[in-house]
Structures are given as structure tokens and as C-alpha cells.
C-alpha positions, 0 to 999 in steps of 0.5 A, a space after each residue: 536584397 535577397 541576401 539581406 532578407 536571407 540573413 535576417 531570417 537566418 538570424 531570427 532562426 538562430 535566436 529562436 533556436 537559442 531560446 528553445 535550447 535555453 528552455 530545454 536546458 533550464 533545470 526542473 524544480 525538484 518535487 518537494 519531499 513531504 516530511 515523514 511526520 506529516 505523511 504518517 499523520 495523513 496515512 494514519 488518518 485515512 478512514 476511507 480507501 479501497 484496493 484490489 490485489 492478491 494475498 499469499 500466506 505461509 506458516 513455513 510448511 503449508 500456505 495458500 493464496 487468494 484474491 483480495 478486495 479490501 474496503 476501509 471506512 471509518 475504522 472498519 475493514 471489509 475484506 473479501 478473499 476469493 478461493 482461499 484454501 479451506 474456505 472456498 471464499 470468505 468475507 471478513 469484517 474487522 473493527 476496533 472491537 470486533 471480528 466477523 468471518 463468513 464463509 461461502 457456505 454461509 457459516 458465520 463466526 465472530 470474536 474468538 471463533 472467527 480468530 480461531 477459524 482464520 488461524 486454522 486456515 492461515 496456520 497463524 493468527 494475522 494481526 488484523 487491527 495493525 494490518 489495516 494501518 500497515 497496508 497503507 504504509 503506516 505504523 499502528 499508532 497504538 503500538 511502539 514501532 521501529 521505522 526505517 524510511 527510504 529517500 522519499 520519506 516513505 516507510 521502507 521497513 517497520 518492526 511492530 508487535 513482534 512482526 516485521 513489515 517491508 515495503 519494496 515499492 510504492 505507487 503515486 495515488 492522487 497526492 499520496 504514495 501508497 504501497 504496491 507490495 507489503 510483506 509481513 513476517 515473524 519467524 517462519 510466518 509470512 503474509 504477502 499482499 500485492 496491490 493491483 489497484 488503489 481507490 482512495 
């Protein structure tokens, strides 16, 4: 009687093990890759997001780095730079039609004066309007673009407005892939953004 009971338990255990093994070996359903056209439209339509990170700029001779906080809302970028060379700290407001820059000393520049101050500090004038799209991994819809994608239908390389933009890696944020590093170059000019934390 004990032997019969033992065989029943063993048989049940084998069946359970086979069931577990079958579940473990069942193939996972691959994640659906969203077509680039849909992803691009969603990224270009993002009108509210924030991120923290660092920015480094070089004109091939001189350069600087600074802490970066970027807040975007309804077409306006509010950018804080911490301890950039020559300014101590700076706050930038960029919209579709205006540019303002305020230094830590309280000096306020707008329009052409703000562009000139940024150019003096960085060694070149950054493409601020397009940059607001590039940091989210999308092309500027107002300009022609040459785009190369990675295997996950994400932007890997972009050429637009005379600039080249590269995206070595991404991070998943809610339902969207967003860049962790963005490198913008033109000849000897180089702007590198490292994003530590996204808050869409």
C-alpha cells in the first residue's frame, strides 16, 4: 500500500514538473515595435516634459560644461544652466519667436543680444529651436531631415539644418523611448547632452 501511494505521489510530481518545464520553455511574445512614423509624430507632439542632466560644448579650441535642467511646456523651453563658463549661471527662455537669457548677476538679454551672449559663451550659436526637438529624439518638423533608425525604430542619426545629431542610447520612459545621450556636431563645433532623469 505504501509503495502504491509512493508511486502516485511520484507520478503527480513528475506531471507537475513537466507542466512547470512546459511553462518555462514557452516562448515569450515579442514586444511590438511601433512604426517610426507613429513614434515621430508622438515625439514631435510632446508639449510638456522635463529632464535633468549635463551639457558640454566645444568649438574645437575652448569649451565648458554645465549642469542642465530643461523644462518644456506648450512650445516654450525653460532652460537652467549651472556654472557655465563666463556666466556663473544662466536661465534661458526659448519660444517659437523669442529668446531671453538672464545671468546670475541679473543681466537680461533678449532677441539678438541673447543670441550674441550665447555665441560668446559657447563659441557658437546653438540651434535652440531645433534642439527642443532633438533632445526628445525627433527631427524638427520645420526643416528637411535625413534620418537613420536603429533596429527598434528609434532615431540613431539625424542630419538637419547643417548639423549632425547622434543618439547612442535610449531609456524607456512610460510608453516612450527617450534619449539618454545626444551629440550635436557641425565641423569642429560639438554640443553633448547627457540626460540623467526624464520627467515627461
